C-alpha positions in Angstrom: 6.5 -78.6 -96.0 6.6 -77.7 -92.3 4.0 -75.0 -91.3 6.7 -72.6 -90.2 8.6 -73.0 -93.5 5.4 -72.3 -95.4 4.8 -69.2 -93.3 8.4 -68.1 -93.9 8.0 -68.4 -97.7 4.6 -66.7 -97.6 5.9 -63.7 -95.6 8.9 -63.4 -98.0 6.6 -63.2 -101.0 4.4 -60.7 -99.2 7.4 -58.5 -98.4 8.6 -58.5 -101.9 5.2 -58.0 -103.4 4.4 -55.0 -101.1 7.8 -53.5 -101.9 7.2 -53.9 -105.6 4.5 -51.3 -105.4 7.3 -48.7 -104.7 7.4 -48.2 -108.5 5.0 -48.7 -111.4 5.1 -52.0 -113.3 8.2 -52.0 -115.5 8.3 -53.7 -118.9 10.7 -54.2 -121.7 8.8 -51.7 -123.8 9.0 -49.0 -121.1 12.7 -49.5 -120.5 13.4 -49.3 -124.2 11.1 -46.4 -124.9 12.6 -43.2 -126.2 13.2 -40.5 -123.6 11.0 -38.0 -125.5 13.2 -35.0 -125.0 15.1 -35.8 -121.8 18.6 -37.2 -121.3 19.7 -34.8 -124.0 23.3 -34.0 -123.0 23.5 -31.2 -125.6 20.8 -29.3 -123.6 22.0 -26.0 -122.1 20.0 -24.6 -119.2 18.3 -21.3 -119.9 18.5 -18.2 -117.7 14.9 -18.9 -116.7 15.8 -22.4 -115.5 19.6 -22.4 -115.0 19.9 -25.7 -113.2 19.5 -29.2 -114.8 17.0 -31.4 -113.1 18.0 -35.0 -112.3 15.2 -37.5 -111.8 15.8 -40.4 -109.3 13.5 -43.3 -109.7 12.1 -45.5 -106.9 12.6 -49.1 -105.9 11.8 -51.6 -108.6 11.8 -48.6 -111.1 14.2 -47.5 -113.8 15.2 -44.3 -115.6 12.3 -44.4 -118.0 9.2 -46.0 -116.6 9.1 -43.8 -113.5 9.3 -40.6 -115.6 7.1 -41.1 -118.7 4.9 -38.3 -117.6 6.9 -36.0 -115.3 10.0 -35.8 -117.5 8.2 -34.5 -120.6 6.1 -32.2 -118.3 9.4 -30.5 -117.2 11.0 -30.5 -120.6 7.9 -28.8 -122.0 8.4 -26.1 -119.4 12.0 -25.4 -120.5 14.1 -27.5 -118.1 17.0 -29.7 -119.1 16.0 -33.0 -117.6 18.0 -36.2 -116.9 17.4 -39.6 -115.3 19.6 -42.4 -114.2 19.5 -46.0 -113.4 20.9 -47.1 -110.0 20.9 -50.0 -107.6 21.0 -52.7 -110.2 21.4 -56.3 -109.2 23.2 -58.9 -111.4 20.9 -60.6 -113.9 17.9 -58.4 -112.9 16.9 -56.2 -115.8 14.5 -53.3 -115.7 13.8 -53.5 -111.9 16.4 -51.4 -110.2 16.9 -49.6 -106.8 17.5 -53.0 -105.1 21.2 -52.7 -104.3 22.7 -51.2 -101.1 21.5 -47.6 -100.9 24.9 -46.2 -99.9 26.3 -47.7 -103.1 23.3 -46.3 -105.1 24.2 -42.8 -103.7 27.6 -43.2 -105.1 26.1 -43.9 -108.6 24.0 -40.7 -108.2 27.2 -38.8 -107.3 28.9 -39.9 -110.5 25.8 -39.1 -112.6 25.3 -35.6 -111.2 29.0 -34.9 -112.0 28.3 -36.1 -115.6 25.3 -33.8 -115.9 27.1 -30.8 -114.5 30.0 -31.3 -116.8 27.8 -31.6 -119.9 25.6 -28.6 -119.0 28.2 -26.3 -117.5 25.9 -25.6 -114.6 27.4 -25.3 -111.1 24.5 -27.0 -109.4 21.6 -29.3 -110.2 18.2 -29.9 -108.7 17.1 -33.4 -107.8 13.5 -34.8 -107.9 13.0 -38.3 -106.6 10.2 -40.7 -106.1 10.0 -43.0 -103.0 13.6 -44.4 -102.4 14.6 -41.8 -105.0 13.5 -39.0 -102.8 15.3 -40.4 -99.8 18.5 -41.9 -101.2 19.9 -38.5 -102.4 20.0 -37.4 -98.8 22.9 -39.8 -98.3 24.6 -38.3 -101.2 24.1 -34.8 -99.8 25.1 -35.7 -96.3 28.0 -38.1 -96.8 29.3 -37.8 -100.4 29.7 -34.0 -100.8 26.5 -33.6 -102.8 25.5 -30.4 -100.9 28.1 -28.5 -102.9 26.5 -29.6 -106.2 22.8 -29.5 -105.4 20.5 -26.6 -104.9 17.2 -28.4 -104.1 15.9 -31.9 -103.4 12.2 -32.6 -104.1 11.1 -35.9 -102.7 7.8 -37.4 -103.8 6.5 -39.9 -101.3 10.0 -40.5 -99.9 10.6 -42.9 -97.1 12.9 -40.6 -95.2 12.5 -42.3 -91.9 11.9 -45.8 -93.3 8.6 -47.7 -93.7 6.7 -50.3 -91.7 4.9 -51.5 -94.9 1.6 -51.3 -93.1 3.2 -53.0 -90.1 4.5 -56.0 -92.1 8.1 -55.4 -91.2 7.3 -55.7 -87.5 6.6 -59.4 -88.1 10.2 -60.1 -89.2 11.5 -61.0 -85.7 8.8 -63.7 -85.5 10.0 -65.5 -88.6 13.7 -66.4 -88.4 15.4 -66.2 -91.7 13.2 -63.7 -93.4 15.2 -60.7 -92.5 18.4 -62.4 -93.7 16.6 -63.4 -96.9 15.6 -59.8 -97.7 19.0 -58.4 -96.7 21.0 -60.9 -98.7 18.9 -60.8 -101.9 17.5 -57.2 -102.0 19.6 -55.1 -99.6 17.9 -51.9 -101.0 14.7 -53.1 -99.4 16.2 -54.0 -96.1 17.8 -50.5 -95.9 14.4 -48.9 -96.1 12.8 -50.7 -93.1 12.1 -48.3 -90.3 14.9 -48.6 -87.7 17.4 -50.2 -90.1 21.1 -49.3 -89.6 21.0 -47.3 -92.8 18.0 -45.2 -91.8 19.4 -44.7 -88.4 22.7 -43.4 -89.8 21.0 -41.3 -92.4 19.0 -39.3 -89.8 21.5 -39.2 -87.0 22.4 -35.6 -86.2 19.6 -34.0 -88.2 17.5 -34.5 -91.3 19.1 -31.9 -93.6 22.3 -30.2 -94.5 23.0 -26.5 -95.0 22.8 -25.0 -98.4 20.1 -27.3 -99.8 16.4 -26.6 -100.0 14.2 -29.6 -99.3 10.6 -30.2 -100.4 8.6 -33.3 -99.4 5.4 -34.1 -101.1 3.3 -36.9 -99.6 -0.1 -38.5 -99.9 -2.3 -39.6 -97.0 -3.3 -42.6 -99.2 0.3 -44.0 -99.3 0.2 -47.7 -98.7 3.9 -48.3 -99.0 5.6 -45.5 -97.0 3.7 -46.0 -93.7 3.0 -44.0 -91.8 3.0 -41.5 -94.6 4.2 -38.7 -92.3 7.4 -40.6 -91.8 8.4 -39.0 -95.1 8.5 -35.5 -93.5 11.8 -33.8 -92.8 12.6 -31.4 -90.0 14.7 -28.4 -90.6 14.7 -24.7 -91.4 15.0 -25.2 -95.1 12.2 -27.8 -95.4 8.7 -27.6 -96.9 6.5 -30.6 -96.1 3.3 -30.9 -98.2 0.4 -33.3 -98.0 -1.0 -33.3 -101.6 -4.6 -33.5 -100.3 -4.1 -30.2 -98.6 -3.7 -28.8 -102.1 -6.5 -30.8 -103.6 -8.8 -32.7 -101.3 -10.1 -34.7 -104.3 -6.7 -36.1 -105.2 -6.8 -39.8 -104.4 -3.3 -40.6 -105.6 -1.5 -43.4 -103.7 2.2 -44.2 -103.6 2.7 -45.0 -107.3 0.3 -42.5 -108.8 1.7 -39.5 -106.9 5.1 -40.0 -108.4 4.2 -41.0 -111.9 0.9 -39.5 -113.2 -0.4 -37.0 -110.7 -0.3 -33.5 -112.4 -1.3 -31.8 -109.1 1.9 -33.1 -107.7 3.8 -32.2 -110.9 2.6 -28.6 -110.4 3.9 -28.6 -106.8 7.2 -30.0 -108.1 7.6 -27.0 -110.5 6.8 -24.6 -107.6 9.6 -26.2 -105.7 12.0 -26.0 -108.6 11.2 -22.3 -109.3 9.8 -20.8 -106.1 10.2 -17.2 -107.4 7.5 -17.9 -110.0 5.3 -20.3 -107.9 1.6 -20.3 -108.2 -1.0 -21.9 -106.0 -1.4 -25.6 -106.4 -5.1 -26.6 -106.6 -7.3 -29.3 -108.1 -7.2 -27.1 -111.3 -3.5 -27.5 -111.6 -4.1 -30.6 -113.8 -5.1 -28.1 -116.5 -2.3 -26.7 -118.7 
């Protein structure tokens, strides 16, 4: 094999391996696991929590494995909780969020309509991890979602794209790699900083009126780089670095969205700001 072809293949593998860390390792057991109290379409929101919560998984995730901790956490606090699969590719089970992101936003649109019809609620709240915290902004901005959504909480979202620790900057030096990623996993190509999708998403402002935005990041994020690229700018935005709440929190990109209870507490504050309490290292208790 010619040296440049070997380099091309190596870089392709590195890109996909790095991107795979956008979500926890999926398995057949996880994808088939019971939803433990969420995705109950007979659930009726209470007066205390009048809006259903829709969870939006990250790249390479699915509607179960991303939420095995956060979904029960919210259910146990009285929320009606739902999660969807989106961005599926043909013949690729379990690992989703790989299709074109604008098409994925259309899937979210249909799912939110389904949840609102079942619960009778006029609006939902969205909580997403990684791509799942960024993709809903397309739904809000271009697909009429702002009329159906009260709040978007993004956990380690790549709102302004990612450099994958600078790896994406190497693409122009390896002809064919960018085409390979775009053709085979368009959802990854859309997330590269400076991509046409990211450029369109952020043109004219980060937010839309009527929606409250919360961004929760970690300075140890190795996937969304630089981590502050997740921040949004707008009058209805709260940007949080989780280490400012608990300096001992070492959560990186996957952990902050899947197991970190300090982050979970910050999520509940964003969903119910009228009853918010300080998020600290002790928020893991209870």
